[in-house]
C-alpha positions in Angstrom: 6.1 -26.2 10.1 9.8 -26.7 10.0 9.6 -27.0 5.9 7.3 -24.2 5.8 9.6 -21.6 7.6 12.5 -22.9 5.6 10.2 -22.3 2.3 9.0 -19.1 3.4 12.8 -17.9 4.3 13.7 -19.2 0.8 11.0 -17.2 -1.1 11.9 -13.9 0.8 15.5 -14.4 -0.4 14.6 -14.9 -3.9 11.6 -12.8 -4.2 13.8 -9.7 -2.8 16.4 -10.8 -5.7 14.1 -11.0 -8.6 12.3 -7.6 -7.5 16.1 -5.9 -7.0 17.0 -7.8 -10.2 13.8 -6.6 -12.4 14.4 -2.9 -11.4 18.0 -3.3 -12.4 17.4 -4.6 -16.1 14.7 -1.7 -16.5 16.7 1.0 -15.4 19.3 -0.7 -18.3 16.7 -0.5 -20.7 15.7 3.0 -19.9 19.1 4.5 -21.0 18.5 6.8 -24.1 21.2 7.3 -26.5 20.1 10.7 -27.0 21.5 13.8 -24.7 18.3 15.0 -22.7 17.3 18.3 -24.3 18.1 19.8 -20.3 22.0 19.2 -20.7 22.7 19.6 -24.1 24.6 22.9 -23.8 26.5 21.0 -20.6 27.3 17.5 -21.6 28.2 16.7 -24.9 27.8 13.0 -26.8 31.3 11.5 -25.6 30.4 12.6 -22.0 26.8 11.3 -22.2 27.9 8.1 -23.6 30.7 7.6 -21.0 27.7 8.2 -18.2 25.8 5.4 -19.6 28.7 3.2 -19.8 29.3 4.2 -15.8 25.5 3.0 -15.0 25.8 0.0 -17.1 29.3 -1.2 -15.4 27.8 -0.4 -12.0 24.3 -2.1 -12.5 25.7 -5.0 -14.2 28.6 -5.6 -11.5 25.7 -4.9 -8.9 23.6 -7.9 -10.3 26.9 -10.0 -10.5 27.4 -9.6 -6.9 23.9 -10.1 -5.9 23.4 -13.3 -7.6 26.6 -14.6 -6.4 25.9 -13.4 -2.8 22.6 -15.1 -3.0 23.9 -18.9 -4.1 26.4 -18.2 -1.4 23.9 -17.7 1.5 21.4 -20.2 0.4 24.5 -22.6 0.2 25.5 -21.9 3.6 21.5 -22.0 4.8 21.0 -25.5 3.2 24.4 -26.5 4.1 24.3 -26.6 7.5 26.4 -23.6 8.3 24.5 -21.7 10.8 24.6 -25.0 13.1 28.3 -25.3 12.4 29.2 -21.7 13.5 26.9 -21.7 16.5 28.5 -25.0 17.5 31.8 -23.5 17.0 30.7 -20.2 19.3 29.1 -22.6 22.0 32.2 -24.8 22.2 34.3 -22.4 24.0 31.9 -22.5 27.1 31.2 -19.2 27.6 27.9 -17.4 28.8 24.9 -16.6 26.5 25.7 -13.2 26.1 29.6 -13.9 25.2 28.6 -16.8 22.6 26.1 -14.6 20.9 28.6 -11.9 20.6 31.2 -14.8 19.2 28.5 -16.2 16.8 27.4 -12.8 15.5 31.1 -11.5 15.0 32.1 -14.3 13.3 28.8 -13.8 10.5 29.9 -10.6 10.4 33.6 -11.2 9.5 32.5 -14.0 6.9 30.2 -11.5 5.5 33.3 -9.2 5.5 35.3 -11.5 3.9 32.7 -12.0 1.4 32.2 -8.2 0.5 36.2 -7.3 0.2 36.7 -8.6 -3.2 33.6 -7.0 -4.6 34.5 -3.7 -2.9 38.4 -4.2 -4.4 36.8 -4.3 -7.6 34.5 -1.5 -7.4 37.0 1.3 -6.3 40.2 0.0 -8.1 38.4 -1.5 -11.5 35.3 0.2 -12.2 35.9 3.5 -10.5 39.4 3.7 -11.8 38.0 2.9 -15.0 35.9 6.2 -15.2 38.2 8.3 -13.5 36.9 8.7 -10.2 38.8 6.5 -7.8 42.0 8.5 -6.2 42.1 5.9 -3.1 45.5 4.1 -2.6 45.8 0.7 -1.1 47.0 1.8 1.8 44.0 4.0 2.6 41.4 1.4 1.3 43.0 -1.2 3.9 43.3 1.7 6.5 39.6 2.3 6.0 38.8 -1.2 6.3 40.4 -1.6 9.6 39.4 2.0 10.9 35.8 0.4 10.4 36.5 -2.9 12.3 37.7 -1.2 15.1 34.8 1.2 15.1 32.5 -1.5 14.9 34.3 -3.1 17.7 34.4 -0.7 20.5 31.0 0.5 19.1 29.1 -2.5 18.4 29.9 -4.9 21.2 28.5 -2.9 24.1 25.1 -2.2 22.2 24.9 -5.7 21.2 25.7 -6.8 24.7 23.0 -4.9 26.2 20.4 -6.0 23.6 21.1 -9.8 24.3 21.1 -9.1 27.9 17.9 -7.1 27.9 16.2 -10.1 25.7 18.0 -12.9 28.0 16.7 -11.0 31.4 13.8 -8.3 31.1 11.0 -10.8 30.3 8.2 -9.1 28.0 9.2 -5.8 28.4 12.8 -6.4 26.6 11.9 -5.0 23.0 11.0 -1.5 24.7 14.1 -1.4 26.3 16.1 -2.3 23.2 14.4 0.4 21.3 15.3 3.1 23.9 18.9 1.9 24.1 19.0 1.8 20.3 17.7 5.3 20.3 19.6 6.6 22.7 22.5 5.3 21.5 22.0 6.8 17.8 21.2 10.2 19.2 24.7 10.2 20.8 26.2 9.0 17.8 25.0 11.7 15.8 26.1 14.1 18.0 29.8 12.8 18.7 30.3 11.6 15.0 31.1 14.8 13.4 34.1 15.2 16.5 35.1 11.9 16.7 34.5 9.5 14.0 34.5 11.5 10.7 38.0 12.9 11.4 39.2 9.3 11.6 38.8 9.2 7.9 38.6 12.7 6.5 40.7 15.8 7.0 38.7 19.1 8.1 40.0 22.4 7.2 38.4 25.5 7.9 37.2 27.4 4.2 40.5 29.6 3.4 39.0 31.4 0.1 38.0 34.6 1.9 35.7 35.7 -0.9 33.7 32.5 -0.8 33.8 33.0 3.2 32.3 36.2 3.0 29.8 35.4 0.7 28.4 32.2 2.5 28.4 33.7 6.1 26.6 36.8 4.3 23.7 34.6 3.0 23.6 32.7 6.3 23.2 36.3 8.5 20.6 37.2 5.8 18.9 34.1 6.8 19.3 34.3 10.6 21.1 30.8 10.2 23.8 30.1 12.7 26.9 28.1 11.5 29.4 27.0 14.3 32.1 26.7 11.2 32.5 26.2 7.2 34.8 23.5 6.3 36.3 21.5 3.6 36.8 17.9 3.4 39.7 16.3 1.5 37.1 14.3 -0.4 39.6 14.2 -3.2 41.8 11.7 -1.3 39.4 8.9 -2.3 37.2 9.9 -5.3 37.2 13.3 -7.6 33.1 12.8 -7.1 31.4 16.3 -5.4 29.4 16.3 -2.7 28.4 18.9 0.6 27.0 18.3 3.7 25.8 19.6 7.2 26.8 18.0 10.3 25.9 18.6 14.0 22.4 19.9 15.8 21.5 23.5 17.1 24.2 26.2 17.2 26.8 23.2 16.5 25.8 23.1 12.9 28.6 23.1 10.3 28.6 22.9 6.4 31.6 20.7 4.9 32.0 21.0 1.1 34.1 18.6 -0.4 37.3 20.1 -1.9 36.4 18.4 -5.3 33.1 20.8 -5.0 35.3 24.1 -4.1 37.1 23.5 -7.3 34.3 22.8 -10.0 31.3 25.4 -9.0 31.3 28.9 -8.8 31.1 31.0 -5.7 27.4 31.4 -6.3 26.6 28.0 -7.2 28.5 26.9 -4.1 26.3 29.4 -2.0 23.0 27.8 -3.8 24.1 24.4 -2.7 24.4 25.8 1.0 20.7 27.2 0.1 19.6 23.8 -0.4 21.2 22.1 2.6 19.9 25.1 4.7 16.4 24.5 3.5 16.4 20.9 5.0 16.9 22.5 8.2 14.6 24.9 7.8 12.1 22.6 7.3 13.0 20.4 10.0 13.6 17.2 7.9 16.5 16.1 10.0 14.5 15.7 12.7 11.4 14.2 10.8 14.1 11.8 9.7 15.2 10.7 13.1 11.4 10.5 14.5 10.6 8.1 11.4 13.7 6.2 12.5 12.9 5.8 15.7 9.6 4.3 14.8 11.0 1.8 12.4 13.3 0.8 15.0 10.3 0.3 17.5 8.8 -1.8 14.8 11.8 -3.9 14.4 12.1 -4.5 17.9 8.4 -5.6 18.6 8.7 -7.9 15.5 11.7 -9.9 16.6 10.2 -9.8 20.3 7.4 -12.0 18.6 9.9 -14.0 16.7 11.9 -15.3 20.0 11.6 -19.0 20.8 10.3 -20.1 17.8 11.4 -23.6 17.4 10.2 -24.4 13.9 11.9 -21.3 12.7 15.0 -22.3 14.5 15.1 -25.8 12.8 14.5 -24.4 9.6 18.2 -22.9 9.9 19.4 -26.1 10.9 19.2 -25.5 14.8 18.0 -27.4 17.3 16.9 -24.7 19.7 16.5 -21.1 19.4 18.9 -18.9 21.3 18.5 -15.1 21.6 21.5 -14.6 19.4 20.2 -17.0 16.6 17.0 -15.4 16.8 18.4 -12.1 16.2 20.3 -13.2 13.1 17.3 -15.3 11.6 15.3 -12.3 12.3 17.0 -10.2 9.4 16.1 -12.5 6.8 12.4 -12.1 7.7 12.7 -8.7 8.3 13.7 -8.3 4.4 10.4 -7.5 2.7 9.2 -5.1 5.7 12.6 -3.4 5.2 12.0 -2.7 1.7 8.7 -1.8 2.1 10.1 1.2 4.4 12.8 2.2 2.5 10.3 2.8 -0.4 8.3 5.0 2.2 11.5 6.5 3.3 12.9 7.1 0.4 9.7 8.5 -1.2 9.2 11.4 1.8 13.2 11.8 1.1 12.3 12.9 -2.3 9.5 15.3 -1.4 12.1 16.7 0.9 14.6 17.5 -1.7 12.0 19.5 -3.7 11.4 21.2 -0.3 15.0 22.3 -0.2 15.3 22.9 -3.7 12.2 25.3 -3.5 13.8 27.0 -0.1 17.0 27.7 -2.1 15.4 29.3 -5.0 13.4 31.4 -2.9 16.5 32.4 -0.5 19.0 33.3 -3.0 19.3 35.9 -5.6 20.8 33.8 -8.6 17.9 32.0 -10.0 20.1 30.0 -12.6 22.6 29.1 -9.6 21.1 26.2 -8.2 20.2 24.7 -12.0 24.0 25.3 -13.0 25.1 23.4 -9.8 22.7 20.5 -10.6 24.0 20.1 -14.0 27.6 20.5 -13.1 27.2 17.9 -10.2 25.3 15.3 -12.5 28.2 15.9 -15.1 31.2 15.4 -12.9 29.6 12.6 -11.1 28.3 10.6 -14.7 24.7 10.6 -13.0 22.3 8.6 -14.9 20.1 11.2 -16.3 16.9 8.8 -17.4 16.9 6.2 -14.4 13.3 3.7 -14.8 10.8 4.9 -12.2 10.5 1.3 -10.6 14.2 1.8 -9.9 14.0 5.5 -8.6 11.0 4.1 -6.5 13.1 1.1 -4.7 16.5 3.1 -4.2 16.5 6.7 -4.7 16.7 9.0 -2.1 16.7 11.8 -4.4 14.5 12.9 -7.1 16.1 12.3 -10.6 18.4 15.2 -11.3 16.0 16.2 -14.6 12.9 16.1 -12.1 15.1 18.4 -10.1 15.8 21.1 -12.7 12.5 21.1 -14.5 10.6 21.6 -11.2 13.3 24.5 -10.6 12.0 26.1 -13.9 8.6 25.6 -13.0 9.2 28.4 -9.9 11.0 30.5 -12.2 7.7 30.8 -14.3 5.8 34.0 -13.6 
């Protein structure tokens, strides 16, 4: 059985790698030489060639990264990395929960160190080459430090509870873990806009009175209560454009990247707001929250079935399974399930985007505003205008922009 589990894990690792690589290669082949007709008045040939070069660079870099990481993970697995790390953690003579925290933290540290060079190259070479990067090395390193500290202060208590539940509460442990994670996620959603996001970016009440009045007039027309309208210094790190809502209920806030404010007209900004409002009006956020809660339940239930599997632990070079090693091993076995679930959730998300676009179309006075905003966003962000359907199926939470524009144009037909 030990060999069966070892080959099964290797099959999962290689299988996911091949699927993802095939999607990436198909996406590269789907790049077209001619500017799509919908964008010929917005993007010239040089700009379109630049967007294709950006797509090639990011995909090729991702393929190199995933290949190297796969080799390292398989080498770590077959070379006895897991029992070595477990032995070091146990050598400190702590209890099972503290030992588990040390073991998992050590693995996460190794993963972080492995990913650091790739993150540096992506930020300071690729993003720099295509004119997106505004991040300084100091900002980059401070971001990494903040992420580590947040992981420490938020992750350790949560992980300790999960390990304690599985160690102490018997067959119902997975239910307690699930409830704990759900509560943690909801609290985090509430606190993130107030305590976490300001650690990384500065949020300023919008200063353009004309734009502010346009937004408030639209919100009043739609009976939509906002606590505030803010701009975020997204240009501190990147020149890409974006906007988002934060908060629940009457604490909702709309946040526009300063880069978006600079590039879009007032009418186009209101159309972006209308799209985001569509998500709220259709309760997409709550639907996604319910779906996430369901996924968490499935995750912890399957994990409970894996605990104590001696053959599975031995496939990773461990003599006996423990709660914390089973938790890590489970992440390997859950990969194909997670891939399928992500495809399903991405499919739903793409449908939600169409619904939000339709809401924006029916609630704003300018039929062209959202169309023009989407075109400008695509141009500024060097979006891939011709992604392969299989790559979209695996990765896209938003429909390809050409499909969104064509659908909006259908809405305009009499």
